[in-house]
Phi, psi and omega in degrees: 000316179300318177295325180293315176297318178300321179292319181299308190280327189080183186233356188238006179259135176295158182301319183302314182291320179296319179300317179295319184292324184271342183076039181230155175305145182295327178297324178290323178293318180300321182294318184293316178299318178293325179290323181297339180276004182236073185312320182299313180289329174296317183295325177295315180295321180298320179293321175298321183288322174301318177293312181299317177295322181300316182297335180269003182075024184239181181211160176265129175247119182272161185298334177262011175280155182297329183265014171291133183299117182302325180300331176293339181289351175278350177289149177298321176232085183289152176300130180286338183208142177236140168262128184233125173248113189110202178226131181288122184290148169278170174094182185295151179214148175234135176274138179231122185222161180174191187292142175286338181257036182299143174279175182304323182294314180301315179297319179297317180295315178299318182293320181292312178304312185294323178293317180296318179295320176297322177296331180276002180087016180261129178284131175263121180258130177210185189254009173065014177276173175291171177078232184301317181304307180299320177297324179295310177301318182291324175301313176296319179294338180290339175279135185305324183245022187286147179233148184209149178236131176249128179255116183274155173257025177205181179284160182299331183278005184258128175278088180211132354295146184302136183092358180263011182301317181296319178296323173302318177294324177295322179294315180299329181284335183240013182182237183201151165259132183228140179211143170257010178256151178302151190311319186260020179277120174287165179289139177228155184303326181280346178298325192287317171299326176295313177302324185298327178297325179288318175306312180296315183296329179285355189230155177291341179188169180237127175258130179252125181238111177058118177198131175288163176299151179059028177274167177296333176301319180290328174301313179301317176300319177296321174300321178296319179299316181300326180271005178076024180265166177288147168231129178240152180216141175268122182289158182220177179297138186287347179270351183263124179301327178297345179267347182300317180300300181297320180296319178296323178296317178297315178304325183265012171118354178292156181281124174289128179231143177231001181205143178304332181304324182296320178290322182292325179292331178285322181281325184238069180291159178110174185286351183298145177297141181271144180279072186272174182299129179293154183291140177266155176298148185270354181228125002285168177291150178296154180280166175070204182306320176304320179294319179299316183293322182293323175294332178275358184254095185299145176294133173078014181227093183298148180224151176277152179307321180297324176295320181291323178296319177295321180297316186265345184077011178271155171293155182301318177303320177295321182293318183291327175294317181295316184295324179294319178291325177290326180289322179298326183267005174086004186279333176226167179226148172275135181239179181306143177083007183076016177277163178232146181215156172291000000 
């Protein structure tokens, strides 16, 4: 462990420079540098952490271990050690991030995109927070073989966010919970920007769904760009603060996406068929808003979302969410001019 920390930090850079590079407080970096000079104390801490992670059904993965994610080595300061509960999946992965205060539409979009990506064999990586993150994890788990990875801003032994323990167990059974913090370390504000670089590095690209300006989601997107990865964004209403983040990313060059197919086409280019969500049976109609929208859409007669909103009495945001779900299951298709048809 001492050698690993020494390799990570180096020996000739001052604490202030290292702190800026890692995005952590200088006092924290100074403590680590001081600790690295005491191999015996480091080894003692490492042994305690091994025991603590073992009690949680987890394990420590060092940067030179065979199962350490190779994509993390592209970070300027990769985590020297990870606590992992579950198994990190192989294969393509997409990070999905967004607002903790997502509205029902944002959560629905995140869940539907995650489910479609998981159906296609793509691992969904997110940050285990409330809102978009939790919806993304749940969407991936809704696919029978879906896999998802949660990167935490605290230690594995901390119940944060409160009430997410059951979700954490599901994730660990179908993917992994990951943290670079000691098991009993509580969440701190500076932990989350640090965590976001790991989310970005574990994925081929980052999808942003609803995010306020200066949010952590935009930090994740910036890390993706710095690593040469893709950034996708779901556009939103110009009057909603949660749309400022993705709309600004699109303005600055991120790829606008309105359907999971667009992400899959980026991940799997070429003429080969894409592994999209299989069509669902059309009888009986789906419950709730999707069923209402489908009933208001005559066969062979395309309609605009605004027309369907007027016919059903639903808000346009609800109609768009319902249309996305219907499109994913093959019950409707998008036509020229932004119209939808059976």
